[in-house]
N, C-alpha and C positions, 0 to 999 in steps of 0.2 A: 464486697461484704467480707467481714473477718471470718476466718475458719471457725472461730469459737461460736459465732452466731449460727453458722450452718450446722455445726455439731449440736447446738441447743435445739434447733428446729427439727433435726433428724431424731433427736431423743424424744421431743414432744410427739412427733408422728408415731414413733414406736409405742409410746405410752397409750396414745389414742387407739392404736391398732391392737393393743394388748387385750382389751376387753373382748372383741369379737374372736380373736385367736384363742383366748381362754375358753370361750363358749364352745368353740370347735373341739378343743382338747378334752373338755370334761363331758362332752355330749355322749349320750348312750347310742347314738347313731353308729352303726357298724362302718358305714362308708363316710369317714370324716372328711375326705377330700370333697365329696359331693356337698357336705354341710358347709365347707369353706366357700364353695362357689355360690351357694344360695344366700349365705350371710353377706357375701360381697354384693350380690344383687340388691339385697335389702338396704345396705348402707349406701350404695350408689343411688338408689331411688331417693333416699333421704337427703343425700347431698344435692341432687338436682332441685329438690324442693327448697332446701336451704339456700341454694344458689339463686333461686327466684326471689326469696326473701332479701338476699343481699342486693340484688339488682333493683328490686322495687322500693327498698329503703334508701336508694342512692348511696350504698356503702361500697360500691366497686372501687372507689378511690379513697376509701377510709384510711388506707395506708398508701401513700403516693409512690412507693417503690415496691420492688419484688426481689426475692421472696419474703423478705422481712419487713419490718416497719421502721422507717428511718434508719435502715441498716442494722436494726436490732431484732432479736428473736421474738419479742412479744410487746404489746402495748404498755405493759407495766414498765419495761425498761425504757420505752420511748415516751414516757409520760410527759416530760418537759416539752419535747418537740410537738406532741399532739396538742397540748394545752396552748402552746404559743400560736399554732395554726388556728385553733378554735377561737381564740381571742380576736384574731384578725377577721375571721368569718364564722360567726357563731352557728350558722346553719349548715356549715360544711363547705366543701366536700369532706374535710377532715374534722372529725369530732371523736371523742373517746368512745362513744357508742358505736359509731360507724367503723372505727378502727378495730374494735373487738369483733364485730360482725364479720368484717373482711378476713381477719386473721383466723377466726374459728373455721370459716369456710376453707381457708388454705390448709389448716391442720387436718381437717377431715379428708380433703383431697389427697394430701400426702399419705394419710393413713390407708386410703384405698390403694394407693401405689404400693404400700407395704404388703397389703393383702394379696395383690396381684403378683408381686415378687415372690411371696411365699408359695402361691399357687404354681408359679412357673418353676421354682426350685424343686418342689415336691414332684411335679410332673417329670422333669428331667431325671431326677434321682430314681423314681419308681419305673420309668420307662427303660432306663439303662439296666435295671435289675430284673424286671418282670415282663416287659414288652406287652403289657395289657392295653387294650384299645382305649380304655377310659383314661389312661395317663399319657396319651400322645402329647408331646410338648409343643407342637406347632401352634395350637390354638392359644394356650396361655402366653406363649411368647409373643404372638400377635397382639394379645390384650396388653401386654407390657409396653409394646411399641405405641399402641394407641394412647395409653395413659401418659406416656412421655410427650406425645404430640399434644394431648390435652393440656398438660402442664405448660408447654410452650405458648399455647394460645391464651392460657391464664395469665402468663407474664405479659404478653403483648396487649391483652385487655387493659392492663395498668399502664404500660409504657406508651401506648398509643392513645391514652386518654379516652377510653370507652368508645373507640371507633366502631360504628354499628356493625360493619361486616365482620370485624374480629369477634365482637361479643356474640353475634348471632352464630358464627362458626363454632365458638366455644360452647354455646348451648347445644348445637347440633351434634358436636362430638360427644358431649355428655350423654345425650339421648342414644347416640350410636353405641357408646360403651355399655349403657344399660341393655340395649338390644343384644349385643355380643355376649355379655355375661349371662343373660337370660337364655340365649341359644345354647351356650355352653352348659348351663344348668340342665337344659332339656336333654343334651347329649348324655349327661351323667345319669339322669332319670332313665333314659332309654337303655343305657348299658345295664342298669339294675333290673328294670321292669319294661321289656319291649312292649310297644303299643299294640302290635299285632294287626288283626284284620279290621278294615274300616267299615265293613258292612254295606258298602256301596259298590256300584259297578265301576270299571276303569274310566269310562268317560266322565262319570259324576265326580270321581276323585280328582281327575285332571282339571275339571272345572273349578273345584274348590281350591286346589293349589294355585291355579291361575288367578282366581279372585283374591286369595290371601296375599299373593305377591302384588297385585294391583292395589289392594288396600294399603299395603306397606308404602308403595310409591306415592299414593295420594296423601297419606299421613305425613310423609317426609316433606312434601311441598307445603302442607299446612303448618308443619313445625317451623319451616323457614319463614313463612308469612307471619306466624305468631311471634317468633323471635324478632322479626323485623319491626313489627308493631311495638314490641316492648323496648327494644334497644333504641328506637327513634322517639320514644315517649309519645306514641300516637294513639294511646288507648282512648282518650277522650276527644279525638278529632271529630267523632260523631257522637252527639249526646242524646240521640233519639233512636228508636228502633221500631219498625224496620227501615224507616226513612232516614235521611241524613242531610245535613247542610241546609237547615231551614225547611224541612218537609219535602225534600226532593228524593225521587227514586234514584236518580243519577246526579249527584252534586258536582260542583266545580272541582276538578281534580287535575293535579300536575304529576303525571306518571314519570315523565322524564327525570325530574329532580328527585321524586320520591323513591324511585327504584334504581337510581345511580348508586352502585355498590361502594366504590372507593371514594369516600369523602369523610370529613370530620363530622362529629356529632353536632346536629343542629345547623350544619352548613351545606351549601351546594358544593359541587366539585370546583367551582370558581372561587369559593371562599365567602360567598354572600350568605346571609341568613336564609334558612330553608323556609319557603313560603308555606302558609297553613294549608293551601290546597294540595301540597305534596304529602303532608301528614294525613289529609283526608283520603287521598288515593291509597296510601298504605293500609289504613284502617278498613276502608271499603272493600278492598280486594280480599283481605283476611276474612272479613265478616261473610262475604258472599261465597268464598270458596269452602267455608264451613258446610254449606248446603251440599256441595259435591261430596265432601267427606261423609256426611250423614247418609246420603243415598248409597254410595259405594260400599261403605262398611255395613250399613243396614242390610243390603242385598247379600253381601258375603255371609253375614251372620245367619240370615234366613236359609241360605243354601247349605251352610255347615252344621246347622242345628241337629240334623238327623244322625250325625256321626257322634257317638257317645263320648269318645275321648276328647272331642273338641267342644263339648257342650259347656263345660265350666268356664274356659276363657271366653267363649262366645257370649255367655251371660255377663261376664265382666265387661266386655266391649259395649254391650247394649246399655248397661247401667252407666258406664262412664260417658257414653255419647249423650245421654239425657242430661247428666250432671254438667257436662261441658257446655251444653246449650244454655242451661239455667244460669251457670256462673258467668258465662260470656255476656248474656243480656243483663245480669245483675250488676256487672262492673260499669255498665252504661247508666242504668237508672239509679244506682246508689253512689254514683260519682267516684268510682274506682276505690272501694274500700280495700285495704291491704289484705285482710284475711281472705276475701273472695278471690282476689287476684292471685294470691299464692295457691289457693285451691284449684284455680283454673290451670296453673302450671303443673300442679300435682296430677291433675286429670290427664294432661297431655302425656306425662311420664307413664301413668297407669295404662293409657291407650297403647303406648309403645310396648310395654311389658306384655299385655294380654295378646296383642296382635303378633308379637314375636312367638308367643306360645302356640298360637294357631298355626303359624307358618312352619315351625319346626315339627310339630306333631303331624301336620298334614304331610310333610316331606318324608316321614318315616312310616306312614301307614301303607298297608297293602290292600288292594281292592278285593272285593268278593270274587272268588274263583269262578 
């Protein structure tokens, strides 16, 4: 790719990042660094949702190279190449609409990189001058390394032609980055307004912390399973609920091929077409593990409810769990409508956000003396 193209893309990312940076600058908030962190959380959440829209509209290869589009900075400049590809295959993978969806996704991802770089630079500068705990540079530096790794997986998503394990890892890293940013936002909040006493005994607080960590692990597994369903296009492998595969409780399933990680999209590791029973296995496991998620998170919310500082994120988890169940079932009965599928992905991101809040608040609480 030409240096001019890279420069144009960098300028585009800076322009996109300029709006949130301006919001931080003109904010009346005394702690503008804290404001920067929480705005980054908000935009990362939005990017995850838009990433789901990109994936669900089959726009992941809207530009078949990376980081530009046919070696150029935007679809305007690559208009001729995109139109030529669209004439050969009118439904894609390359169309003008899909090219713009893919490139907007990349621009926003690069803009988040700019925000995290700003966060890191401010932290290093303020830490060297003031040595305040809120500006320790280790955490934003780690975030910068994570966003670089996420960018690498974004590139491999394209160059490896939507290989399921790469796309799923890209999704998990995005969720992980949201969790890290939310935790960092919690640290900023705690530095400004410490959470204080939990109002519960030490054994009860230890139980809440253990349950919050267990809930995080359970959600991580479900995120992988949900990503595996999406990246293998197994959403409609079961078109009835709660049964599957012609009214069966346990349908015909091929776990060996379905959960073999390193293979091409739609193919087995041997290069043959993936059997439908493999897609059924992928869908069935995600659907049934959702019950485990509901039970574990529901019990965690019940135990954490009496702690006042945990109550708001616990309410958020409860609402999202119900909505996730409804949107999950709706995607089956309404034949996978795009809006509901995107909302289901947004719900997963919201679950990560609220559960991270519960974990970091619980970790800083002190028990009743």
